[in-house]
C-alpha positions as a printed NumPy array, in Angstrom:
array([[ 12.322,  -4.488,   1.683],
       [ 10.093,  -4.899,  -1.223],
       [  8.083,  -7.674,   0.438],
       [  7.569,  -5.543,   3.643],
       [  6.233,  -2.81 ,   1.369],
       [  3.866,  -5.223,  -0.291],
       [  2.673,  -6.369,   3.278],
       [  2.164,  -2.832,   4.142],
       [  0.459,  -1.707,   1.077],
       [ -2.108,  -4.568,   1.334],
       [ -2.685,  -3.958,   5.028],
       [ -3.113,  -0.056,   4.499],
       [ -5.543,  -0.725,   1.457],
       [ -7.559,  -2.746,   3.742],
       [ -7.678,  -0.29 ,   6.594],
       [ -8.765,   2.237,   3.893],
       [-11.787,   0.025,   3.133],
       [-12.54 ,  -0.329,   6.87 ],
       [-12.479,   3.48 ,   7.475],
       [-14.846,   3.97 ,   4.448],
       [-17.188,   1.243,   5.82 ],
       [-17.635,   3.537,   8.706],
       [-19.048,   6.025,   6.45 ],
       [-21.194,   3.49 ,   4.843],
       [-22.7  ,   2.36 ,   8.05 ],
       [-21.351,  -0.958,   8.047],
       [-18.914,  -0.243,  11.117],
       [-19.877,   1.424,  14.329],
       [-18.726,   5.153,  14.631],
       [-17.518,   4.339,  18.058],
       [-14.437,   2.903,  16.374],
       [-13.549,   6.115,  14.277],
       [-10.699,   7.345,  16.358],
       [ -8.939,   3.977,  16.512],
       [ -9.461,   2.817,  12.998],
       [ -8.571,   6.536,  11.847],
       [ -4.999,   6.445,  14.065],
       [ -4.24 ,   2.935,  12.923],
       [ -4.753,   4.006,   9.111],
       [ -2.951,   6.98 ,   9.64 ],
       [  0.048,   5.281,  10.83 ],
       [ -0.167,   2.923,   8.142],
       [ -0.507,   5.229,   5.51 ],
       [  2.755,   7.291,   6.801],
       [  4.406,   4.152,   6.909],
       [  3.34 ,   3.137,   3.325],
       [  4.71 ,   6.582,   2.133],
       [  7.919,   6.166,   3.751],
       [  8.506,   2.507,   2.46 ],
       [  7.396,   3.687,  -0.931],
       [ 10.1  ,   6.33 ,  -0.875],
       [ 12.889,   3.975,   0.409],
       [ 12.242,   0.925,  -1.963],
       [ 11.689,   3.577,  -4.941],
       [ 15.205,   4.93 ,  -4.122],
       [ 16.835,   1.304,  -3.539],
       [ 15.208,  -0.134,  -6.797],
       [ 15.709,   3.109,  -8.87 ],
       [ 12.082,   3.367,  -9.92 ],
       [ 10.918,   6.213, -11.98 ],
       [  9.363,   9.001, -10.554],
       [  6.35 ,   8.188, -12.538],
       [  5.982,   4.879, -10.939],
       [  6.515,   6.206,  -7.648],
       [  4.115,   8.755,  -8.072],
       [  1.672,   6.181,  -9.629],
       [  2.074,   3.673,  -6.578],
       [  1.414,   6.776,  -4.232],
       [ -1.785,   7.884,  -6.07 ],
       [ -2.947,   4.247,  -6.036],
       [ -3.098,   4.356,  -2.154],
       [ -5.743,   7.16 ,  -2.472],
       [ -8.208,   5.213,  -4.147],
       [-10.106,   2.378,  -2.946],
       [ -9.466,  -1.365,  -4.068],
       [ -6.539,   0.037,  -6.14 ],
       [ -4.245,  -1.383,  -3.595],
       [ -5.121,  -4.893,  -5.144],
       [ -3.821,  -3.711,  -8.543],
       [ -0.754,  -2.474,  -6.568],
       [ -0.365,  -5.726,  -5.051],
       [ -0.584,  -7.625,  -8.324],
       [  1.996,  -5.356,  -9.812],
       [  4.402,  -5.744,  -7.134],
       [  4.146,  -9.381,  -7.354],
       [  5.052,  -9.509, -10.571],
       [  7.9  ,  -7.213, -10.006],
       [  9.203,  -9.534,  -7.295],
       [  8.708, -12.676,  -9.485],
       [ 10.455, -11.332, -12.306],
       [ 13.482,  -9.916, -10.001],
       [ 13.808, -13.581,  -8.351],
       [ 13.848, -15.23 , -11.885],
       [ 16.611, -12.796, -12.996],
       [ 18.512, -13.529,  -9.951],
       [ 18.287, -17.416, -10.354],
       [ 19.995, -17.017, -14.129]])
């Protein structure tokens, strides 16, 4: 479940940057509706998976809120990915003991 959340988190972050690139003029405005719908679906999926994983892993409300707020700030998805990778690695190491 954590690996799926990591994947969706990364893709959602990239889609956010693509949406912002429309504003910067790097991507044509002709694609706004498609990009917007795609990003919206990914954002909702991110939020649902965040709540699901947080419940299963028993994350604190502060961690969950921090990960949600990170989805609203460009490029912060990279820090989230790094954090979740560390969490997954430490979990796997503990499982192998």
